[in-house]
N, C-alpha and C positions, 0 to 999 in steps of 0.2 A: 149306662153305668151309674150305679147308685153312689153318690158322693160320700156316703157314710158306711160303705161296706168294709173298708179297711179299719179294723178295730183293735189290732194287736201289733205291738212292736216286737220283732223277732230277736233283735239284739241291739245293743246301744250304738252300733255303728250306723244304724239307719238314721236319717235326718228327718225328723218330724217336728214341725214348728210348735213352739210352746204357747200355751194360753197365758195371757197377762196375769201375773200375781198368783197363778196356781202353783202350789208347792215350791214357791221361791224360798220359803223359810228353811226347809231341809237342805235345799241346794246351797244356800248361804252358809248354813252350819257346816256342811261338808267342805266347802271352800275354805272356811275359817280353820278347820282342823288341818287342811292341807298346808296352809300357810304356816301353821305351827310346826308341821313336819319339816318344811323347808328351813325353818330357823333352827330346829333342835336335832334333826336327823332321825328322830324316833318318836312314835306315839305309844301311849300306855295301854290303849284299848283298840279292839276292832269296833267299828261303828255299824250298828244294826239299824237299818231303815225298815220300819214296820208299816204295813198297809192294812187298813181295817178289813179288807176283803180283796179278792182278785179284781183287777181292772182299775186300780187307782193310779197306775203309771209308774211302777217300780223301775222297769227297764227303760222307760222314757226318761226318768230322772237320771239314770246312769248315763244315758246318751247326752243329756244336757251337761252333766259333769264332765264327760269325755271331751265335749267341744270346748268347754271353759278352760280345760287343762291342756288343750292342744299346745304342744311345744314346751310344756312345763312338766309333764308326767309321762312315764312309759305306761300305757294303759293296757290292762290285761282283763279280759272278760272270761270268767270261769263258770262252768256249769257242774252239776253234781257228778261225783265219781261213783261208779257202780261196784268196784272191787275194794273192799276195806283193807285187804292185805296188801294192795298195790296202790294205795291212794296217792303217794308222792310221785310214783311213775306217771299216773294218769294226769295229775296236776301239772307236772313238768311238761308233758306232751302238749297240754292246752296252752301253757305259757309260751312254748316255742312256736306254736301255730299263731298266736297273737303277736309275738315279736316279729314274725315274718310279714306283718301288715305294714303298709306304707305309713310313714309318719307325717307326710305332707298333706295340706288341705286338698291339693290337686295331686292325687297319688302318683308316686314315682316308684317303680319296682326296685330301683337301686337303693332308695332312701327308706329302708325298712326301719322299724323301731330297733331291731337288733343291730343293724348297721350303724345307727346313731349311737347306741350304747357302746359298741365295739370301738368306733372311731373316737368317741370322747374319752374312753378309758385309755386307749393307746396315746391319744393326743395329749391328755393331761400328764401322763407319765413322761412323755417325750419333752413336754414343756418344762417339767421338773428337772430334766437333765440340763437344760439351759440355765435354769435358776441356780442349780448347784455347781455350775461351771464345768460340767462333765463333757460338754460338746462345744467346739469352737466353730466359728463361721467357715474356716478353711476346710472343715470336714464335710460341710453340707453339699448337697447337689448344686450344680452350677446355678440353677434358677434362684437359689436362696442365699448365695454367698454374700450378696450385698443387701439382703433383706431379712435378716434374722428377726428383727422386731416384728415385721409383718407376719413372718412364719409363726412366731410365738403367739401372736394374736389369733391366727387361724387355728392353731392347735388347741387353744382354750375355747374358742367361740364356734368355729365351723370346721372341725378337722376332716369331716367326710368329703369336703370339696377337694382335699388333697388326693383322694383316691378316685376322684371323678374327672379331674382337670387334665389338660394336655400334658402335664409333667408327671402324671401318675406313675408311669413305669420307672422313672428315675427315683421318685420318692419311695416306691415300694422296695426297689433295690437297696436304697440307703438304709431304710428302717430295718431291713432284714440282715444287715451286716452284723456279724458277731460283736464287733466293737460297739455297736449301738444297742443291739437288742439285749445283750447280756446285762446291760446297765439298768434295764427297766425294773427288774425285780428289786433292786436297791431302793428305787422310789416307792415300790409297794411297802417295803419294810419301814421306810421313813414315815409313811402315812399310817403305819400300824394296821395294815390291812392283811389279814391272814385268810387265805382261801382254803376251806376245809375239805373240798372234794378231791384235792390233788396233793401229791407229795412234793412236786416241784411247781411253783407258781408260773414258771415259764410255759407249762403246758397250756394253761388258760390263755396266756398272751399269744402263743403260737396259733391256737385255734381261732382266736378273735382276728388275728392278722390274716390267717388263711381265708376266713370268711370274707374279709374286706378285699383281699387281693384277687379273689376269684369271683367277682360279682357277676360275671357273664358266663361262668362255667357251672351249670346246675349240678353236675356230678360231683365236682370237688366241694362245692358248698354243701351238698348232701352229707359228705363225710364229716364236715365240721359240725353240722346239725346232729348227726348220729352220735358224735362224741358228746356234745352237750346234753343229748337225751340220755346219756349213760348207757348207750348201746355198745355191745362188744364189737370190735373191728377185726378184720383179717390182718395178719402181719404186714402185708403189702400196703394196706390202707393206713395202718398206723405209721409205717415207715414214710409214707408220703407226707403225713402231718408232722413228722419229726418228733414224735412223743416218746418219752422213756417208757419202758415196759410197765413200770409201777403205776403209771397213770392211764393205762388202757384197761377198761372194764374187762374182767375175766370172762371167758366164754362159758365157763362152767359155774358161774356164780349163782347162788340160789336166790329165790324171790325176795327174802328178807334183806340180803345184802344189796341187791339191785334197788330195792325200794329205799333203803337207807342212803345209798349213793345218790339217788334222785333227789332226796331231801337236801343233801349237802350241795348239790348243783343249784337248787333253788336259792338256798341261803347265799351261795357264792354270787349269783346274779344280783342279789340285794346288796351285797358288800361292794360289788363293782359299780352299782348305781351311785355310789358316792361321787364318782367322776362325772356322771351324766345327770339324769333326772330321776327323782324318786319313782318307785313303782306305785301304781294304783291298781290294787287287786280288787276285783268286784265279783263276789260270789252271788250269783242270781239263781232263781228257780230252786231254792233250797227246800221247797215242799217235798221233793223226792226223798230227802233224808227222813221225813216223817213216816215212811213205809216200814222202817225197821229200826228199833232202838240201837242196834249195833252200829248202823250207819250214822245215826245222829251223834252217838258217843264219839265215833271216830272223827266226825266233822269238828266236834268241840276240841279234840286233841290237836287237829290240824291248825285251827284258828289260834289256839293258845301257843303252839310252837312258833308260828309266824310272828305273833306279837312279841314273844319273849326273845327270839333269837334272830329275827330278820330285821336288820336296820334299813333305813331309807325306803320305807314302804308304808302305805296307808291301806288298810284292809276294810272294805265295805261289804256288808252282808245285807241282802234284801230278803224279806220273808212276809208271808201273810200272817196276820195276828193269831188266828185260831190254831193252825198247825204248829206255829212257833211256841205258843204258850202251853199247849196241851200235849204235844208229842215230841217236839225237838228239844226244847229247853230242859224238861225233866230228865231226859236221857244223858245230858251233858254233866260231867263231874263239876261239883261246885267250884273247885279251884279254876277250872277252865271257864266257867261262867263269869268269873271275876275279871277275865280278860276281855269281856264284851260290854260295850256300852249300849244297852237295849232299852233302858227306861227313860232316855232323854226325850221329852216331848218335841223338842226341836227337830228330831229325826223321824217323826211320825208323819205319814202322808195324809193329806186332806182331800175331800171331794170338791167338785166344782159347784158353784152356785148358778142361779139362773142367768145372771149377767155374763158370767164366764162361759156358760154353755152356749149362749147366743153368739158370743165372739168366736167360739170354736166352730159352730155351725156356719157362720158367715165365712170363716176362713176356708172350710171344706168346700162350700158352694162356689166360692170365688176361684179356688184352685181347680175345681172341676169344670170351670167355664160356663156355669149356669147364668142365664141372663138375669140382670139385677131385679127386674120386675117379678120374674118367676121366683127368685130367691126371697124377695120381700114378702110375697104372698105366702110362701111356705112357712116363713118364720112368724107371720102374724097370726097363725092359727092358735087355738086355745090349747093345743096339745102340749106346748112348751111350759106354760104356767102350771098346767095340770100335773105334769111330770114332777114338779118340785113342790106340789101341794103337801105331800106326806113327809117331806124332809127338805131342809133348806139346802143341803149339799148332797150330791150323789156321785157315785163313781163315774169316771170318764167312759169306761166301756159300756156301762149300763145306759148312759145317755146316748152314745153312738148307736147302740142296738135299737133304742127307742126311735132315734132319728131315722135310722134305716127303715124301720117298719112304717113310720109315718110317711116317708118319701114314697114307698111302694103303694101305700093306700091312697095318698092324696095326689101324687103326680103321675105314677104309672098306672093308677086305677086297678091295682091287683092286690090280692090278699097274700102277704108273704107266707110261704110254706116254711115250717120249721126245718132247720138244717139237720141233716142226719150225720151220723158218724162217717158213713161212706162218703158223703159229699165233702166233709172236712178232710178225709184221707185223700180224696181225688185232688183237692186243691193243693195240699202239701206235695203230692206226687207231681202235679203239673209244674209247680215251682221248682222242685228239685231236678226235674228233667232239663231245666235251663242250664244246670251245672251240677255235677255230682257232689253231694256233701262229702266231707272228709271221712276217711276210713277210721273212725274214732274207736279206740278200744272199749270205751264205756258203752257206746252204742252196741258193739258186738257182744259184750258180756250180757247185756240185757236181752238181746235177741236170742242168744244161746239158752239163757235161763228160761225164757218164756216159750221158746220153741220146744224145749224138753217137756214142759208142762202141757204142751198142746197134744202130745201123743198119749192115747189111752194106755194105761199100764206102765208108763214111764214117769220117772221123777228125777229132777236134777239134784246132784249133790254138790254143794258149793260152800267153800272152795274145796276142790280136790286137786292137789298139786302133783300127785304121783311121787314115787320115791326120790326121783331126781328133781322134782319140783319144776317140771317144764309145762305142766298143764294148768288150766284155769278152773275147770269144773268137769263133771262127767254126768252122763245120763245112765240111770239104772233102770232096767226093765227086761222082761222076758228071759230072765236068767242070765243076762250078760250086761256088759256096760260099754259105753263109748266115751272116750275122753276127748276134750277139746282144748286146744292151745292157740295162742297168737304169738308168733315170733316174727318181729319186723326185721331183725338183723339178717345179714347175708354172710355170717362168719362160718366158715366150713367146719371149724372145730365144734362150734355149738350145734350145728345141724348133724354132725356125726354123733354127738352125744344124744341128741333127740332121737335119731334113727335107732341107736343102740337101746335106748330106754323104751321105745315103742315095742321093740321085739321082746325085751325082757318083761314089760308090762303085760303083754299078751300071754306069756307063759305062766304068770302067777294065777293061782286059782280065783282070786277075787280082783284081778287086775282088769284093765281095759282091753277088750278083744280088738278094738281098733282105736287108734289115736289120730285125730283129725286136726291138722294145723291150718289155720285160715290166713290167707295172704291177700293183700290189696293188689289191684291191677297195676299199680305203680311200682310194686316191689320187684326187684330183680328175680329172674327164675332160679329155682332150686332144683337140682344142684347146679353150681356154676360150671362153665365149660372146662375149666382147668383144675377143678378141685381134686385133691388127693382122695377124698372120701366119696367121690361121685358114685362109684360103683356100689359101695355099701349103702348109700342113701337110696339108690334106685332099687336095690334088692329089698330094702325095708318097705319101699313104696309098693312093691309087688306083694307084700304081705300085710302086716297090721297098720302100717303108716300110710296116711293119705295127706297130700299137700293140696289144699283146695284154694284156687285163686278165684276170688269174687270179682267179676267184672262189673262195670257201672250198671249194666242192665239188670243184674241180679241184686246189686247193693241198693240201688235207689228205692225200690219198693219196700225193702226191709228197713232202711233208715227212715222212711216215711212213717212206718208203724211206730218206731221209737219216738219220733217227734210228736206224733198224734197222742201217744200215751203221756208224754211229758207235759203237753199242753193241758190235758185233762187233770193231771196232778197239780199243776200250777193254778188251776181254776180258769185258765184262759178259754177252755171249752167246757161248757156246763153239761157234762155227762157223768154218770156214775163211773168210778174207776173200774168196777167189776165189768161193766158193759164194754169199756174200752179194752180191757184185758181179753174179754171173750172175743171181741172183734179181731184183735191182733193175733190171738192164738189160732183162730180159724184160718187166717191167711198165712200163718207161719207153718201150719201142719204139713202142706205139701213139701215144703223145703225140709222140714224135720224128717219126714218119711224118706226123702231122698238120701239124707245123711246117714240113716241107720239101715239102709238097704244092705242085704247080706252079700251082694256082689263084691268080690275082692277089689280093692282100690288099685289103680294103676299109677305108676309114676307119672308126674306131669312133664317130664323132660326126656323121654326116651327118643332116640334118634329115629326109631321106626315109625313114630306117630306124630312128629312135630317138625315143621319146616318154618323158617323165616321167609318173608317175601323175597329177600335177596337170593336165598337158596333155591326157591322155586323158579325164579327167573333164570338162574344158571342151569337148572334142569331143562328148562324150555329151550335154552340156547346151546346145549352141550355139543351140538354138531356145527355150530357157527363159529366164525372167527371172533376172538375177544374184541370188545369195544375199545376205542381209543382211551388212553388214560386221562383222568381228570385231576385237577389240583385238590386232592382229598382233604388235606389239612385246612386249606383256605375255605373250601366248601363247607367244612364242618363249622368253622367260625361264622361264616355267613348264615348258615342255618340257625346257629345258636343265637345270633343277634336278632334275626327277624322273629324267632320264636319268643325271645324275651320281650320284644316290642309288642307282638300280638298278645302275649300274656298280660302286659301292662294295660293294653286297651281293654281286655276282657275283665280285668279286675276293677276297672273304673268305667263302667259302661255309660254312665251319665255325664262324664266329663267332656265338655265341648271345647274344642281348641281349634285354632286356625291351622291350615296346612303347614304354615311356618313353624308353629309350636310343636306339631307332630314331628316335623323334620328335626327340630332341635332335640326332642326326646330320643329319636332314633340315633342322632349323631352322638348324644351323650353315652348311649349304650355301646356305640362302636369305637369311641375315641380311645379307650385303653388298648384295644387290639391294634388299631392303626398306629398309635404312638409307639407301641412295643415293637412293631415291625420297622418303623422308621429308625428307632433307636439302635436296632441291630443291623441297619443298612439295607433292609429289604424294602426299598422305596417302591419298587414295581408292584410288589404284593400289596403294600399299603394303598397305593393309588387305585389298583384294580378293585380292592375291597370297597374303598370309598365310592368309586364310580358305580359299582353294582348296587350299593345301598341307596345311592341317589336315584338310580333307575327304579328301584323297588318303591321308594317313596313317591316318585312321580307317577308310577302306575296306580298306586292306591289313591292318589289325588284325583287322577282321571276317573277311576271307578266311582269314587265318592261323589264326583260332580255329575255322574250320569243319571242320578235318580235321587229321590228323597231319602236323605241320610241325616240323622240327628247328630251322630258322632261316628268316628271311624270304628268304634267297637261294633257298630251294626254290620260291618263288613265281614266279621269273623264269627264262626261258631266255635272254633277251637284251633289250637296249634300244637304240633307234636303230639297228636292224639294216638294212643295205642288202640289197635284194632285186631280182632282175631275172629276166626270162624273154623268150623269143623266141616270137612267134606267127606261124605260117607259113600261107601260102595255097598254091594250086596253082603248080607250076613253081618252087618254092623261094623265092618272094618272101616277105619277112618284115618284121615290125616288132618292135623290141626295146623292152620296157617296163622302166623302172627307177624305183625309189623307195626310201623308207626307212620302216620300220615303227616306230611309237612304242615298242611293247613286245610281247613274246611272254610270256604268263603261264601258269603251271601252277596252275590252281585245284584245291585238294585234293579237291573233290567234283564239279566240273563239267568237269574236263579242261583240255585245251589251249585257250588263248584268245588271239586277236589283239586287242590293245587300242589304241584310237585316242583320245587325249586332246583335249578341246575346252575352251578357257577361255571358255565362253559359256553362255548359257541353252540349254536343250533346244530342238532345232530339228527340223522336219519336212523341212528342205531335202534334196533327193535327193542332193546331192553327197557327203554324209557316208556314206550307204549305198553309193554307187558306189565311193568310195575304198576302203572296207572290203572290198568284193567283189573289187576288183582285187588288193589285197594278199593276200587269201585265195587267189586263183587262183595268184598267183606262189609263195606258200608251198606250195601243193598240188603244184607241179611237182617237188618232192623226193619220189621214190617211197618213201623210207624214213620220211617224216614221218607222224606220226599226225594224225587229223582235227583241224581247228581251227574253233572258233566265233568269232564276233566280238562285241566289246563296245565301244559308244560311251559314253565317260564324259564327261559335260558338267559342268564345274565353273563354276557360275554365281553365286556361288562354291560353294554347297553342291552335293553330288553328285547327279546324276540319271543312272542307268545304263540303257542300252538294249542288250539282248542279242539277237543275231541268230544263228540256227543255221547250221550248215554248209550244210544244204539250202537255206535261204533265200539265202545268199551265192552258192551255185552257180546258183540260179535267176535272181538279179539279173544275174549275169555273163552267163548264157546269153541272157537276154531283152534286156538293155539295153546290154551292153558288147561282146559278141562281134560283133553285126551292125556296130557302128561300126568295129571292128578289120578285119573282112572288107572293108568298104567302103574303108577306108584302104589296105589292101593292093592292092585292085583299082585304085584311083586311082593308087597308086604304080607299079603294073605298066604302066598306060597312059601314064604320063608319063616314065618313065625306064627304065634297064636293070635287069635282075634283080639283086636283092640276095641273094647266097647266104647260107644259114643258117650261123650260127657252128657249128663242130664240136661234136657232142654235145648240141645243143639242137634243139627242134622243137615243133610244136604238140601232138604226142603222143609217147608212148613209141615208139621204133623197133620194138619187138616188136608193138605194137598196129598200127602201119602195115603191118608184114609180114603179120600175121594178116588184116587187111582185104584186102590184095592176094590172099592165098590164097583168101579167100571169094569175091572177084570172079571169080577164075579158075574156082573150083568151079561157081558158078552159070552162068558163060558156057559151061562144058563141057556143061551140061544144057540149053542153049538159052535161058537167061534173062540178058539183058544188063543186069544190075544195076550201079549205080555207087555206090561208097562215099560216104556223107554224114557220116562222122565216127563217133566212138565215145564212149560214156559209161562212165566207171569208177565202178561202184557197189560196195557193201560186199563182196558175194560174186560179183558178176557183172561181165562186160564186155559191154555191149550195143552191137553194131555195127548202124548204121542204113544202109539202102540205098534209093536212089531207083529207081523202076521206071518203064518207059515207059507212057505213057497208053494205057489200053485193055487192058493185060495183066491176065489173070486170075491171081490169086496162089494159088489153091487147090493147084496142082501144086507150087509152090515150098514151101508149108508141109509137104508130104508128104515132103520130102527129108531130114528130120532124121536118120533111121537111116543113110542113105548118108553124110551129112556127118560123123556120128560116126566112121565107119570112115576117111573121108578125112583127118580131123584127128587120128586116133589118140586119141580122148577116152575116159575111163573111163565116162562116162555120156552119155546122149543129149542133145544141145543142144536148145534151144527155138527154133523159127522161128515167128514170129507177125506179124500185121499190127497196126501202131500208126498213129495218124493221120498220113498223108502218107508213111509209110515201111514197108518190111519190116524187121523187127528180128531179129537172131540173138543169143541170149543164151548166152554161154560162161562157164565158171567163171573167176573172177579168180584168177590164180596168186599174188597177194599180197592175200588178203582182210583186212579190218579190221572191228572192231566198230562198232556204232552205240551210243554211250553213251546211257543213258536220259536223263540230265540234258540232253544236247544235243538229243535229240528233243523233250523236254518244252518247252525254251525255243523250239523252232521251231514249236510248235502254233499254229494260228490263234487269235486272241483272241476272246472272247465265248462260249466253250463253257461251258454251265452245268454239265454233268455229262460231262466229257471222256472219250472213249474213244480212247486213243492206240494206233494200230495199228503205225506204223513209218515208214520212209522209202521212197518209191517209187524205182524204178530211175533215173528222170529227176531225182531230187533233192528232190521236194516231200515235206513231212511229211504223212502221212495221219492224220487224226483226225476223229472224228464226235462228235455230242452225243447221249448216251443220252436226254436229255430231249426230243429231237426225235421227233415221231411216226413218222418214217421209220426210226429206228435204236434202238428201245427195248431190244432184247434181242439177245444174241450167242451164236452157236454156234462153238466152237473145236475143231478136230480135228488130231491129229498123233501119229505113232508115237513110240516111245522115241528120244531123240536129235534130234528134229526142232526142239526149241526151244519146245515148247508151254508148259512150266512157266515158261520165261523170259518168254514173252509174257504169261501170266497175271499174273506178278509185276509186269511193267511196267504193265499196266492197273491193278492194285491200287495201286501206288505213285503213279500219276498221280492217281487219285481222292483218295488220302490227302493228296497235296500240294495239290490244287486246293480241297478243301473241309475245313473244320475239323470236329472230332468233333461239334460241336453241330449241324452241317448234314448230316452223313453217318452212316448206320448200315449196318454190314456184317454179313453172314452168310457164314462160310467153312465150306463142307462139303468135307472132305478125307478120304475113307476110308483112304488110305494114309499120311496124316500126312507126306507128303514135300514137297508143293508149298508149303504155307502154314505149315509148322511154326514158322519164325522170327517169324511175325506173330501168334502166338496171344494176345499181351497188348496189342495196340494198343487205344486207347480207343474206336475206332469199333465194336468188337465189343460194347460195353456189358456186359462181364463174361461173355459167353457162352463165350469161348474157341473152340477149333476143335470142329466137330461131326464126329465120326468114326464114330459108331454109327448104323445105319439108323433105329432108333426115334427117337433124339433129332433126327436130321436131318429125318425126316418130320414130326415134331411141330413143328419150326421152320417148315417149309414150310406146314403147315396153319395155324399161327399167323399166318404172313404173309398167307394168304388172308383170315383173319378181320380182320387189320389193314387190308387193302385195303378190305374192306367198311366198316369204321369210318371210314376216310378219305373214302370216297365219300359217306357220310352227312354228314360235316362240310362237304365241298365243296358238296353240294347245298343244305345249310342256309345257307351263306354266299354262294352264287351264283357259285362259280368252277367252270370246266370242267376244271381240272387243278391239280395241286399247284404246278407251275411258276408259273402265274399268281397263285396265292395267295401264294407267296413273294415274287414281284415286287411285290405290293401291300403288303409289309412284314410279313406274318404268317409268321414263320420258325421257330415252335416245333416244327413237324413236319418231321423230316429226310427226305432221300432215303434209300431203302433199296436196296442192291445185293446180290444173292445170287450168290456164286460157288459153283459146284458142280463140283469136279474129279472125273473118272472116274465120271460118273453111270451109265455102262454097267454097272458092278459091281452096282448095285441094280436096274436095269431088267431084267437077266437073272436076277434072283433069283426068289423065289416069287411066285406070281400075285397074292396079296393086296398085297404090297409094291409090285409093279409098278402095280397099279390105283390105289393111294393116291398114288403118285408122279405118274403120268400125269394124274390128276385135278387135283392141285395145280398142276402145270406148265401144264396147259391154261388154267386160270382166271387164273393170274398172267400168262401170256404174252398172253392176249387182253385183259385189262383193267388190268394192273399199271401201264402207262406213265402214265396220267392220275393215278393215285394215288401216283406217284413211287416205284414198286417195279419193279426191273429185274433180269433174269436173265442170267447169263453161265455157260453150260454147256460143259463140256470133256470130251473123250473120246479115248482112244487107238484105240478100235475103232469107227469109224463104219459099222457094219454096218446092214443093213436093219431088224433087230430093235431097234437102238439109236436110229438117226436115223429115227424114224418120220415119216410124213407130217405128223402133228400138230406135231411139234417143228420139222421143216423149214419148215413154212408159217408158224409163229408166231414164229420167231426170225429176223428178216429179215437180220441181219448174219452172214455166213458167212466165217470165217477158217480156211483150211486150210493147215497146214504139211505137211511130207513125210508121206505115208501109204504103206502097203505095196503098194497095187495101184491100177490105174485105176478099178476098181469102187468102191473106197472114195472116190476123188476125186470120182466122179460122184455118190455119195451126198451129199456135202457141197456141192459146187459146181455140180452139174448137168452137168459135163463133166470129161474126164480132164485130166491135166497135173500134179497135185500129187504123183503118184508119181515125177516126174522132179526134184523140188526137191532142193536141196543139203543141207538140214538146217541146224541151228544158227541158226534164226530166219528162214530163207528161206521166204516164204509167198505164197500166192495168196489174194486176198480179194474177196468180193462185198459191197460196203459199203452195201447197201440195195436196195430194189426198183428194177429197171430199170437198175442200175449195171453198168458194164463190169467185167470181171475184171481186177484190178490185181496186179502182182507187187511185193513190198516186202520190206524187211528189218526184222524185229522188233528193238526196242531191247534192250540188255543192261543189267540192273540188278543191282548187287551191293551188299551192305552193309545197314545197318539202315534202318528206315523214315525217309524224308525228312521234314523238318519242314514243317508246313503253312504 
């Protein structure tokens, strides 16, 4: 890792150490102005921080300012808006996103900046009631009747604690009483605060109080945020908030009115900041306004309006000198320029000198863990003085780029290649995949504009609002037009108007033939299930209206293009803007072509093409009795609290806390719900919820202690994650399945886990497994995702966990769910028109469908009319299944493998084989993935006394046998170098050690080359023997095992048992099972004659009689020659596992037939798992790390 590769700060919330004395002057100037604001409540100018060129640390300076004003300012980071006619709406959206950030140094999801502002506003107004004598102590909740002075202090200093503490429920009830609440507006009047966005100031206070009171209810908080965002609400939603009709944004308001209301909301926030902390608004990346003089002029108007009309705020603008002076400032009206302080030298950034550069480099090297001597040698070179020879000061980024290059040259001894736009895009894409960026309207507007320009013959018209002004822009081309809109609300009246307008727009000669409205994956579905206008909206969706939901998989690559272009504009990436636009448009073109495709759009919520996971489970169980009822309301609360806790962890991934601190955070989230239940007398519910959450915390603590975890955030990929997938039948008919996953967890030792929480006693009800299997299948549709096992966690209230392997989940889906889906699709086909698949989705990867088509054509060309019956994606294989006509002999089909290899251009010969009901073709998986041992272990069948874990079959089932069973007592393993033989042996060994304690298992490890079992030489199951590496000690151990076998037979005969297993079952457990691993036994079989005879004699006796005495053999070799795998060994070791070998002859020696010479290596195996068994292909598990605990 190059210590200097990170050269850009994405936003001021990143914590990057400062260089001593670098740009302290502009920081001190900004802090001085803020102190002036705190004294006076208003500043006369916006403060413009200018940088000589990109890379002098504008965003870094804002970050330092943010940290200095922690606890003193409400900090808002703003980026350029893309729609000049909706600028205030876009700014308000960004403000609310920033207000939702945690306000504490150690982030707390409850203590957001908005929560602080709301609590301080309500708190100060309530304290004013005391000061004016409008409230007496007798009226207060019991907790405060003798402590009004303390309450008054809290109301002024830390009122948020009142909504978080144990008495929160009684406090909320008291503050909501009409006798209390109606007095608050009098205090507003007395402070001469007029809120301009409402007719009744109570509306603001009700929404702020609702936001505070529902801190653990995201749906209700969303309503509060929607109102603050000036979004129209349904009557039911408005009734919940208790707002008068006059203060609810109209569903049919036009963009100008909506934009004006958004401006007034922003001004109201600043007025309310009088109770709390002043706002710090920071406009960064303003180079985007230099693209168009209209944008620059509008930006000037925005700045001037905030300076003139918004109290209690400081506005900071950052800009690069050249675009600011030449393209932005000239476009701003002179009166607006007077509201900006841009000529103050104290606000201009400086570069670093050689001394500061050395300090910065030393800091980077130290944080990267570079050895002091190596760092000293690097900094003593002539490159550093040479870099400053042409100028005494240079930009920080220029220096870091030079240091990065020098590090590559001098330390890594390589010549750094110039970074391409594609590489920069891939880096942004990789980062964004860690967590989807917000569905920002400005990002969407830019994407739509540039996507329209990417199509030959098309051109965007912006803005284009339509007659009813629901649209943002449209694309004109090929004699018709497509309009685009973004509507975040879920107001049925507004959507009814949109549907009506889309139909009317399509009828106009110059109107939009299609109107496409884009929605986020987090937005509720349209139309709602009980909407009066649902049928009208669906009808419009069958014609000119299309409601397109962008899921994260679609959104992330698009948003990455926007960020790439923004960085080029800012100068953070040194590429020509035209080159960046060309790059972006090339990648936007497929999406744009999809949007203008002539196929009529379908509604996104028709009952014939969409099912929730719950509805699909009910379909699968329609003939079964209903499951026992669960405490639904309490379960919902539990889910909400643990989701909020996981969300807090993911928002603060680098925050390290003790388990006790994590427990306190979880307790804080739960306390209001527990207190509310106790207050209403539901003590049993409160205790049950508290106990379940304690068990949840203890479980996470156990998991975190099981492996290397820097913080508990490492345990989660996400919580309450929406998932969806389309399952298709023939002819393009499809069913879309949607749901929400409780949690995706990363277990330190067991890998990726899909977790489903149940606030109930453990249950054998099938719906739990069905639900888990459906979610796993939806997750598996991401080809980049790693395998996922399932965990059902029952909190009843103590934890009982049930683990389900990936193979079991696949099998459940294949056996019980897929047939129901196929029947549903067939029924849908018979009853209605075809439902085209959504672009980019399908029941299989398009590449798999294409390969299946090629295979059909190949077989048809040879006279075999086979029909594809689907494909199975295994770890290293893709298995294509084909139906064949009745009566057709398949021998000739199986002989076509060499011809098929040439036809498909494969590096190795494919396998064509008969499986029950089908002909199968096995091809290499172009995207192979491991089978983790832990996952395979969890998927083993229950009840195996001495488990032999082989792996996972191609069809998904876990293959395991019981060595204690008379049919599988001994094992022969063969495989050449690189085949995965050692990996399989380690897996078998680890399984035995996990399944049986050292008291019940004794091992002998014979390893002549000390390569396979070296790390296991001190495990307690060896009873102090260590590894046996020399012939004499190994033979002695085998002969001692023969003697031990005789001793055990005598004990069994004396006590009347026919096997050790039956003796152990009777409770006599002092004699352990003994398993002998012998790797590379061929080395000694091919030695001198005396050694060979002693070895064969011991092996023969142990193989013939060892099972009953509890002594078992596992022999392995790289060279399965006739002299090694003798008839004696082949006959007495019934389980044969063959990984890749060098020839068909070797394969026949082990398996009795050829085929193993065509295996892919790395654990790909063929196995005969006992007498009379069919040959099975499987993937061996991969086990890394130390011995698993028993």
